[in-house]
C-alpha positions in Angstrom: 0.1 0.0 -0.3 1.9 3.1 -0.9 1.9 6.2 1.2 2.8 9.6 0.7 4.4 11.6 3.8 6.0 15.0 4.1 9.2 15.1 6.0 10.7 18.3 7.2 14.2 19.2 5.9 15.6 17.9 9.6 14.0 14.5 9.4 15.3 13.9 5.7 18.9 14.8 6.9 18.6 12.5 9.9 17.5 9.8 7.4 19.9 10.7 4.8 23.0 10.0 7.5 22.2 6.8 8.2 21.7 6.0 4.8 25.0 7.4 3.5 27.2 5.1 6.3 25.2 1.8 5.7 24.0 2.0 2.1 20.6 0.9 3.3 17.8 2.5 1.4 15.5 4.9 2.6 12.5 2.9 2.7 14.3 0.6 5.0 14.9 3.3 7.6 11.4 4.5 6.9 10.3 0.8 7.8 12.1 0.3 11.0 11.1 3.6 12.5 7.6 3.0 11.6 7.0 -1.0 13.1 9.4 0.0 16.3 7.5 3.4 16.8 3.9 1.2 16.3 5.2 -0.9 18.8 6.3 2.5 21.4 3.2 4.0 20.6 0.8 1.2 21.6 2.8 1.0 24.8 2.2 4.6 25.6 -1.5 4.7 24.8 -2.0 1.5 26.9 0.1 2.7 30.0 -2.1 5.9 29.7 -5.4 4.0 29.6 -4.1 1.9 32.7 -3.3 5.2 34.2 -6.8 6.9 34.0 -8.2 3.9 35.5 -6.0 3.8 38.5 -6.4 7.6 38.8 -10.4 7.3 38.3 -10.4 4.2 40.9 -11.5 1.3 38.2 -8.2 -0.1 38.3 -7.0 -2.7 41.2 -3.9 -1.3 42.7 -2.1 -3.8 44.8 0.5 -3.0 47.5 3.7 -4.7 47.6 3.1 -6.6 51.1 -0.1 -7.7 49.1 1.5 -9.1 46.4 4.1 -10.8 48.3 1.3 -12.2 50.4 -0.7 -13.8 47.5 2.5 -14.8 46.2 3.6 -16.5 49.2 6.9 -14.8 48.7 
């Protein structure tokens, strides 16, 4: 699925540097950035959801003592 995006001059320069050092394509680095970035974004938004539930009291929170007791540590 072809997709077009506009990059800032700074971003272009940052992508061009590893291209010139490794000989890999711009597409390679953009794919890497997107794939790794999606994982980071998923983690970020999942963490925000949990934090919101903790702050609103809808997510259970356990003390270290409670966890140790439950696990019999």
